[in-house]
RODO-2510 file (C-alpha; in nm, 4 decimals, decimal comma):
residues 396
     n   res          X          Y          Z
     1     m     1,9240    -7,1803    -1,0368
     2     t     2,1932    -7,1388    -1,3011
     3     a     2,4439    -6,8557    -1,2928
     4     t     2,2861    -6,7081    -1,6053
     5     a     1,9396    -6,7075    -1,4481
     6     a     2,0748    -6,5436    -1,1331
     7     a     2,2453    -6,2760    -1,3378
     8     v     1,9233    -6,2058    -1,5242
     9     m     1,7341    -6,1793    -1,1937
    10     v     1,9889    -5,9356    -1,0493
    11     a     1,9770    -5,7302    -1,3670
    12     g     1,5970    -5,7200    -1,3440
    13     i     1,6104    -5,5995    -0,9855
    14     l     1,8602    -5,3300    -1,0779
    15     i     1,6470    -5,2153    -1,3707
    16     a     1,3346    -5,2104    -1,1531
    17     g     1,5220    -5,0104    -0,8919
    18     a     1,6362    -4,7665    -1,1556
    19     v     1,2806    -4,7208    -1,2770
    20     l     1,1524    -4,6629    -0,9267
    21     a     1,4275    -4,4133    -0,8547
    22     w     1,3899    -4,2260    -1,1842
    23     p     1,1555    -3,9499    -1,0571
    24     r     1,4032    -3,8658    -0,7815
    25     t     1,6858    -3,8106    -1,0265
    26     r     1,4595    -3,5730    -1,2226
    27     r     1,3775    -3,3556    -0,9204
    28     t     1,4786    -2,9917    -0,9688
    29     v     1,6885    -2,8605    -0,6802
    30     t     1,7744    -2,4920    -0,6624
    31     t     2,1351    -2,4010    -0,6167
    32     p     2,2566    -2,1915    -0,3218
    33     a     2,3034    -1,8993    -0,5605
    34     e     1,9451    -1,9281    -0,6863
    35     r     1,8122    -1,9471    -0,3314
    36     a     2,0149    -1,6381    -0,2394
    37     v     1,8716    -1,4460    -0,5354
    38     h     1,5192    -1,5521    -0,4426
    39     m     1,5667    -1,4443    -0,0818
    40     a     1,7130    -1,1104    -0,1888
    41     l     1,4204    -1,0410    -0,4209
    42     h     1,1713    -1,1419    -0,1535
    43     t     1,3400    -0,9161     0,1027
    44     a     1,3472    -0,6280    -0,1441
    45     s     0,9751    -0,6670    -0,2100
    46     q     0,9085    -0,6689     0,1649
    47     a     1,1000    -0,3427     0,1992
    48     a     0,9267    -0,1858    -0,1022
    49     r     0,5735    -0,2401     0,0254
    50     p     0,5837     0,0118     0,3132
    51     l     0,8080     0,2581     0,1268
    52     r     0,5478     0,2820    -0,1529
    53     r     0,3356     0,4656     0,1031
    54     g     0,6021     0,7355     0,1320
    55     l     0,8742     0,8022     0,3867
    56     t     0,7077     0,8258     0,7266
    57     e     0,7933     0,7009     1,0735
    58     e     0,5617     0,4034     1,0268
    59     s     0,6878     0,3053     0,6805
    60     a     1,0510     0,3498     0,7859
    61     r     0,9978     0,1284     1,0898
    62     e     0,8440    -0,1460     0,8713
    63     a     1,1100    -0,1232     0,5994
    64     a     1,4201    -0,0961     0,8210
    65     p     1,4568    -0,4690     0,9097
    66     h     1,4417    -0,5687     0,5421
    67     l     1,6834    -0,2966     0,4342
    68     r     1,9238    -0,4081     0,7071
    69     v     1,9219    -0,7612     0,5638
    70     l     1,9873    -0,6268     0,2144
    71     t     2,2844    -0,4176     0,3278
    72     g     2,4264    -0,6900     0,5532
    73     a     2,4642    -0,4312     0,8296
    74     e     2,4584    -0,5097     1,2015
    75     a     2,2190    -0,2182     1,2563
    76     l     2,0418     0,0255     1,0277
    77     g     1,8784     0,3658     1,0661
    78     i     1,6548     0,5738     0,8400
    79     a     1,6340     0,9534     0,8629
    80     d     1,4180     1,2023     0,6720
    81     a     1,5313     1,5120     0,4843
    82     e     1,5465     1,7055     0,8132
    83     a     1,7849     1,4426     0,9575
    84     v     1,5165     1,3273     1,2009
    85     v     1,5742     0,9583     1,2725
    86     l     1,2512     0,7825     1,1794
    87     a     1,3568     0,4253     1,2551
    88     w     1,6439     0,2249     1,4007
    89     d     1,6699    -0,1511     1,3594
    90     g     1,9226    -0,3648     1,5421
    91     p     2,1605    -0,3106     1,8361
    92     y     2,3899    -0,0151     1,9129
    93     e     2,1015     0,2201     1,9959
    94     p     2,3402     0,4649     2,1715
    95     i     2,4953     0,5753     1,8384
    96     r     2,1552     0,6760     1,7035
    97     e     2,2450     1,0399     1,7731
    98     v     2,5720     0,9937     1,5865
    99     f     2,3673     0,8778     1,2899
   100     a     2,1434     1,1868     1,3162
   101     d     2,4483     1,4120     1,2888
   102     a     2,5951     1,2080     1,0012
   103     a     2,2578     1,2081     0,8243
   104     r     2,2438     1,5885     0,8524
   105     r     2,5803     1,6161     0,6773
   106     a     2,4883     1,3562     0,4143
   107     v     2,1646     1,5390     0,3328
   108     a     2,3415     1,8757     0,3183
   109     t     2,6235     1,7601     0,0896
   110     g     2,4512     1,4838    -0,1049
   111     r     2,7527     1,2616    -0,0362
   112     p     2,7995     0,9573     0,1916
   113     v     2,9506     1,0190     0,5344
   114     l     3,1626     0,7550     0,7100
   115     v     3,2017     0,7891     1,0874
   116     s     3,4305     0,5782     1,3053
   117     g     3,6268     0,6288     1,6237
   118     p     3,5563     0,6756     1,9940
   119     g     3,2116     0,8243     1,9361
   120     t     3,0924     0,5059     1,7717
   121     a     3,2363     0,2634     2,0311
   122     g     3,4666     0,1083     1,7753
   123     l     3,1908     0,0663     1,5177
   124     n     3,1688     0,2079     1,1687
   125     l     2,8667     0,4106     1,0619
   126     l     2,7975     0,4926     0,6983
   127     a     2,5295     0,7554     0,6298
   128     q     2,4206     0,7239     0,2671
   129     p     2,1981     1,0035     0,1273
   130     l     1,8683     0,9015    -0,0301
   131     a     1,9085     1,0952    -0,3537
   132     t     1,6398     1,1108    -0,6220
   133     e     1,7098     1,0926    -0,9934
   134     h     1,6445     1,4655    -1,0193
   135     g     1,8995     1,5619    -0,7564
   136     g     1,6736     1,5979    -0,4555
   137     i     1,7537     1,4443    -0,1173
   138     v     1,4655     1,2832     0,0713
   139     g     1,6638     1,1453     0,3649
   140     a     1,9538     0,9198     0,4601
   141     l     2,0224     0,5536     0,5255
   142     g     2,2621     0,4624     0,8075
   143     a     2,4422     0,1258     0,8080
   144     v     2,6461     0,0117     1,1116
   145     t     2,9253    -0,2433     1,0660
   146     t     3,1807    -0,3877     1,3069
   147     e     3,4479    -0,3946     1,0385
   148     q     3,5840    -0,1188     0,8207
   149     p     3,3562    -0,1216     0,5140
   150     d     3,5345    -0,2236     0,1957
   151     p     3,4346    -0,0990    -0,1535
   152     g     3,1948    -0,3895    -0,1896
   153     k     3,0095    -0,2986     0,1283
   154     l     3,0028     0,0699     0,0332
   155     g     2,8597    -0,0192    -0,3061
   156     a     2,5964    -0,2476    -0,1513
   157     v     2,4747     0,0244     0,0847
   158     a     2,4636     0,2757    -0,2015
   159     e     2,2571     0,0374    -0,4168
   160     v     2,0132    -0,0369    -0,1346
   161     a     1,9762     0,3371    -0,0733
   162     r     1,9105     0,3905    -0,4444
   163     y     1,6484     0,1142    -0,4423
   164     a     1,4760     0,2554    -0,1321
   165     c     1,4757     0,6036    -0,2808
   166     g     1,3198     0,4694    -0,6005
   167     q     1,0297     0,3257    -0,4015
   168     i     0,9834     0,6553    -0,2181
   169     e     0,9782     0,8389    -0,5515
   170     l     0,7120     0,5997    -0,6788
   171     a     0,5074     0,6794    -0,3686
   172     e     0,5348     1,0494    -0,4477
   173     l     0,4345     0,9773    -0,8077
   174     d     0,1272     0,7894    -0,6837
   175     a     0,0423     1,0804    -0,4546
   176     s     0,0888     1,3284    -0,7403
   177     r    -0,1378     1,1219    -0,9618
   178     a    -0,4015     1,1148    -0,6879
   179     r    -0,3731     1,4927    -0,6469
   180     l    -0,4103     1,5333    -1,0221
   181     d    -0,7198     1,3120    -1,0209
   182     r    -0,8705     1,5247    -0,7465
   183     a    -0,7845     1,8410    -0,9382
   184     e    -0,9510     1,7027    -1,2504
   185     v    -1,2655     1,6195    -1,0546
   186     r    -1,2681     1,9735    -0,9154
   187     a    -1,2320     2,1014    -1,2707
   188     l    -1,5321     1,8964    -1,3789
   189     r    -1,7358     2,0315    -1,0903
   190     a    -1,6409     2,3841    -1,1900
   191     q    -1,7518     2,3076    -1,5456
   192     i    -2,1004     2,1942    -1,4465
   193     s    -2,2895     2,4492    -1,6469
   194     p    -2,3784     2,7598    -1,4471
   195     h    -2,6571     2,8018    -1,7019
   196     f    -2,8021     2,4683    -1,5884
   197     i    -2,7956     2,5770    -1,2238
   198     y    -2,9465     2,9161    -1,3075
   199     n    -3,2153     2,7629    -1,5313
   200     a    -3,2955     2,4878    -1,2797
   201     l    -3,3549     2,7432    -1,0044
   202     n    -3,5698     2,9541    -1,2369
   203     t    -3,7721     2,6466    -1,3299
   204     i    -3,8268     2,5610    -0,9638
   205     a    -3,9315     2,9202    -0,8947
   206     s    -4,1894     2,9023    -1,1739
   207     f    -4,3591     2,6072    -1,0020
   208     v    -4,3694     2,7650    -0,6565
   209     r    -4,7080     2,9310    -0,7233
   210     t    -4,8534     2,7036    -0,9906
   211     d    -4,7555     2,3654    -0,8430
   212     p    -4,5993     2,3933    -0,4941
   213     a    -4,5793     2,0157    -0,4460
   214     r    -4,3764     1,9727    -0,7629
   215     a    -4,1576     2,2681    -0,6683
   216     r    -4,0736     2,0954    -0,3389
   217     e    -3,9834     1,7726    -0,5228
   218     l    -3,7626     1,9630    -0,7666
   219     i    -3,5869     2,1404    -0,4807
   220     l    -3,5055     1,8026    -0,3250
   221     d    -3,3805     1,6697    -0,6598
   222     f    -3,1651     1,9787    -0,7071
   223     a    -3,0239     1,9438    -0,3537
   224     d    -2,9422     1,5754    -0,4102
   225     f    -2,7826     1,6540    -0,7467
   226     t    -2,5536     1,9220    -0,6065
   227     r    -2,4724     1,7159    -0,2950
   228     y    -2,3548     1,4232    -0,5092
   229     s    -2,1735     1,6394    -0,7639
   230     f    -1,9740     1,8218    -0,4978
   231     r    -1,9076     1,5281    -0,2665
   232     t    -1,5515     1,4832    -0,1422
   233     a    -1,5380     1,1053    -0,0870
   234     g    -1,3371     0,9104    -0,3428
   235     e    -1,2349     0,9510    -0,7056
   236     f    -1,4498     0,6575    -0,8213
   237     t    -1,8146     0,5617    -0,7921
   238     v    -2,0418     0,2780    -0,9029
   239     l    -2,2550     0,3071    -1,2142
   240     a    -2,5777     0,2817    -1,0121
   241     d    -2,4932     0,5972    -0,8142
   242     e    -2,3832     0,7826    -1,1270
   243     l    -2,7132     0,6918    -1,2952
   244     k    -2,9128     0,8145    -0,9959
   245     n    -2,7482     1,1531    -1,0274
   246     i    -2,8065     1,1577    -1,4034
   247     d    -3,1735     1,0862    -1,3335
   248     r    -3,1923     1,3882    -1,1006
   249     y    -3,0307     1,6034    -1,3682
   250     l    -3,2769     1,4839    -1,6312
   251     i    -3,5760     1,5409    -1,4009
   252     l    -3,4705     1,9036    -1,3640
   253     e    -3,4134     1,9465    -1,7378
   254     r    -3,7454     1,7820    -1,8295
   255     a    -3,9214     2,0155    -1,5872
   256     r    -3,7748     2,3005    -1,7903
   257     f    -3,8182     2,1660    -2,1448
   258     g    -4,1246     1,9466    -2,1068
   259     d    -4,1922     1,7201    -2,4053
   260     a    -3,9157     1,8873    -2,6051
   261     l    -3,6706     1,6589    -2,4223
   262     q    -3,7204     1,2863    -2,4662
   263     v    -3,5016     1,0396    -2,2765
   264     r    -3,4523     0,6710    -2,3447
   265     l    -3,2683     0,4466    -2,0991
   266     q    -3,1521     0,0893    -2,1500
   267     i    -2,9486    -0,0350    -1,8538
   268     a    -2,8386    -0,3960    -1,8034
   269     p    -2,8871    -0,4781    -1,4307
   270     e    -2,5647    -0,6810    -1,4164
   271     v    -2,3473    -0,3723    -1,4780
   272     l    -2,4924    -0,1497    -1,2056
   273     n    -2,2004    -0,2247    -0,9705
   274     v    -1,9303    -0,1471    -1,2273
   275     v    -1,6803     0,1071    -1,0912
   276     l    -1,6023     0,4145    -1,3027
   277     p    -1,4451     0,7573    -1,2451
   278     f    -1,6643     0,9956    -1,0483
   279     l    -1,8657     1,2328    -1,2700
   280     a    -1,7686     1,0430    -1,5851
   281     l    -2,1253     1,0409    -1,7235
   282     q    -2,2447     1,3889    -1,6288
   283     p    -2,0451     1,5699    -1,9031
   284     l    -2,1668     1,3259    -2,1676
   285     v    -2,5324     1,3589    -2,0726
   286     e    -2,5198     1,7360    -2,0327
   287     n    -2,3670     1,7711    -2,3795
   288     a    -2,6315     1,5410    -2,5234
   289     v    -2,9160     1,7363    -2,3618
   290     r    -2,7874     2,0675    -2,4902
   291     h    -2,7318     1,9465    -2,8402
   292     g    -3,0321     1,7225    -2,8589
   293     l    -3,2235     2,0467    -2,8208
   294     a    -3,0058     2,3233    -2,9640
   295     g    -3,1227     2,4485    -3,3003
   296     k    -3,4208     2,2079    -3,3075
   297     p    -3,7558     2,3773    -3,2454
   298     k    -3,9191     2,0433    -3,1684
   299     g    -3,6475     1,9394    -2,9264
   300     g    -3,4639     1,6102    -2,9359
   301     t    -3,3986     1,2713    -2,7814
   302     v    -3,1179     1,1552    -2,5570
   303     t    -3,0489     0,7812    -2,5411
   304     l    -2,8359     0,6274    -2,2658
   305     v    -2,7381     0,2611    -2,2892
   306     a    -2,5267     0,0559    -2,0475
   307     a    -2,4624    -0,2908    -2,1899
   308     d    -2,2879    -0,6017    -2,0587
   309     e    -2,0165    -0,7115    -2,3033
   310     g    -1,8248    -0,9953    -2,1429
   311     p    -1,5424    -0,8612    -1,9269
   312     d    -1,6441    -0,5009    -2,0030
   313     c    -1,9362    -0,2669    -1,9642
   314     v    -2,0059    -0,0391    -2,2618
   315     i    -2,1919     0,2864    -2,1971
   316     t    -2,3179     0,5073    -2,4797
   317     v    -2,4830     0,8484    -2,4666
   318     e    -2,6414     0,9547    -2,7949
   319     d    -2,8377     1,2577    -2,9089
   320     d    -3,0118     1,3428    -3,2356
   321     g    -2,8974     1,7037    -3,2274
   322     i    -2,6979     1,9115    -3,4715
   323     g    -2,3760     1,7100    -3,4395
   324     m    -2,0328     1,8611    -3,4871
   325     d    -1,7470     1,8721    -3,7325
   326     p    -1,5417     1,5486    -3,7101
   327     e    -1,2314     1,7520    -3,7949
   328     l    -1,2526     1,9091    -3,4499
   329     l    -1,2218     1,5611    -3,2996
   330     r    -0,9354     1,4565    -3,5257
   331     s    -0,7491     1,7701    -3,4189
   332     g    -0,7907     1,6658    -3,0551
   333     e    -1,0324     1,9453    -2,9638
   334     l    -1,2746     1,7333    -2,7615
   335     d    -1,3669     2,0319    -2,5504
   336     s    -1,4152     2,2645    -2,8444
   337     l    -1,7461     2,4289    -2,9169
   338     r    -2,0424     2,2206    -3,0104
   339     t    -2,2463     2,5316    -3,0699
   340     a    -2,5758     2,5699    -3,2441
   341     p    -2,5771     2,8003    -3,5459
   342     g    -2,6278     3,1588    -3,4447
   343     t    -2,5206     3,1123    -3,0824
   344     s    -2,1981     3,2225    -2,9236
   345     g    -1,9486     2,9771    -2,7837
   346     s    -1,9305     3,1664    -2,4553
   347     t    -2,3014     3,1162    -2,3857
   348     e    -2,3849     2,7703    -2,5187
   349     s    -2,0533     2,5948    -2,5693
   350     a    -2,0426     2,2365    -2,4560
   351     h    -1,7106     2,2453    -2,2825
   352     v    -1,8226     2,0166    -2,0011
   353     g    -1,4993     1,8206    -1,9836
   354     l    -1,4997     1,5499    -2,2513
   355     a    -1,1204     1,5576    -2,2706
   356     n    -1,1087     1,5504    -1,8909
   357     v    -1,3216     1,2339    -1,8822
   358     d    -1,1169     1,0757    -2,1616
   359     d    -0,7912     1,1401    -1,9723
   360     r    -0,9288     0,9996    -1,6485
   361     l    -1,0582     0,6831    -1,8157
   362     r    -0,7213     0,6178    -1,9804
   363     a    -0,5321     0,6904    -1,6589
   364     a    -0,7501     0,4463    -1,4635
   365     f    -0,7914     0,1620    -1,7125
   366     g    -0,5401     0,2102    -1,9950
   367     d    -0,5524     0,3480    -2,3472
   368     d    -0,8078     0,0886    -2,4593
   369     y    -1,0688     0,2554    -2,2416
   370     g    -1,0926     0,6176    -2,3606
   371     l    -1,3942     0,7894    -2,5127
   372     v    -1,5058     0,7122    -2,8664
   373     v    -1,7042     0,9901    -3,0374
   374     e    -1,9109     0,9380    -3,3523
   375     t    -2,0603     1,2507    -3,5046
   376     a    -2,1295     1,4491    -3,8189
   377     l    -2,2892     1,7845    -3,8810
   378     g    -2,6661     1,7447    -3,8782
   379     a    -2,6452     1,3789    -3,7718
   380     g    -2,6260     1,3987    -3,3937
   381     t    -2,3503     1,2698    -3,1687
   382     k    -2,2806     0,9364    -3,0014
   383     v    -2,0186     0,9107    -2,7237
   384     s    -1,9138     0,5673    -2,5975
   385     m    -1,6970     0,4502    -2,3109
   386     r    -1,5799     0,0962    -2,2352
   387     i    -1,5121     0,0109    -1,8705
   388     p    -1,3719    -0,3158    -1,7324
   389     k    -1,6056    -0,4861    -1,4876
   390     f    -1,3135    -0,5410    -1,2544
   391     r    -0,9725    -0,3796    -1,2268
   392     a    -0,7371    -0,4574    -0,9377
   393     g    -0,6763    -0,1599    -0,7097
   394     i    -0,9796     0,0382    -0,8303
   395     r    -1,2859     0,0485    -0,6092
   396     a    -1,5588     0,2954    -0,5181
***
């Protein structure tokens, strides 16, 4: 073999080796700084999860180990607004009482308290108040270090305390939103027409002598309707259960109005398990019944459709009643009077919570999912709602 041929062979081997090794040189390797950032974010998310349930003994105990890692402290304590120590993570348990006293001062003054000396066995304890953006104090964070904390350590503990307090505030916001949802449901229950209840009972009474069997059936329907409407379990329900209650309502109204009330239903079976806010349909149907009949001697027709439209379910409730002035809708007066001519708003107004339902739909699913109302005087009214078939975190 000539020298030239050997050189060519060596070059070929080198090239082949380079080709084989090429994927390794392209491998992406994170830097130590990137790994540190990733670990910090992961630890922060682990601490946030329990704190989003609020500041309790259980959530503090779960969050404390992660907060200790974030602060770089040898031990860490969490106290509530009463300076009661909810959790302690790490060694140096004997200075827990020292932390309780420091937490009491931090909560009272709203300023960090640094304790060192004989009482801490040569350790340094920093009690950082958990201060909200609005000036409230929900507790204190205690970080134990073996060395005198420098400005960097003080700043780190303050930032971790601010982060923890932010998660606790979000928990309170979630709780406030849940309380508001419950209040809105109670408001809807209160707005279920007392005239309907009074008229339903009168209708049942009228059948007691003429048709006792039907009277018994109507009593059961009325009991089931009120039991569902005033239930206390959950802020959401499935469409199938909401429709069952609507059916009970319509049975009672048809017993009163007879053929003057016609009802048409068109329900796609595949949307029966869609989750929607509790009592979201009752106000729509009650309005339609009133105004499918009001001012029309021959009565009217109510049409309820639940259709499958890809990722969403679209529900419409339509009546062929007297309609209402679109200007009332444009001015935002969804709960304004839809009153038949010659009747007073106090007796036959349709304030059965349309704005309430609209707010609850938007709060649950976003602004793309509010009510859409189509109406004109003398042309009836059609109210539509679009509901996603699935939304994470929302279940009946």
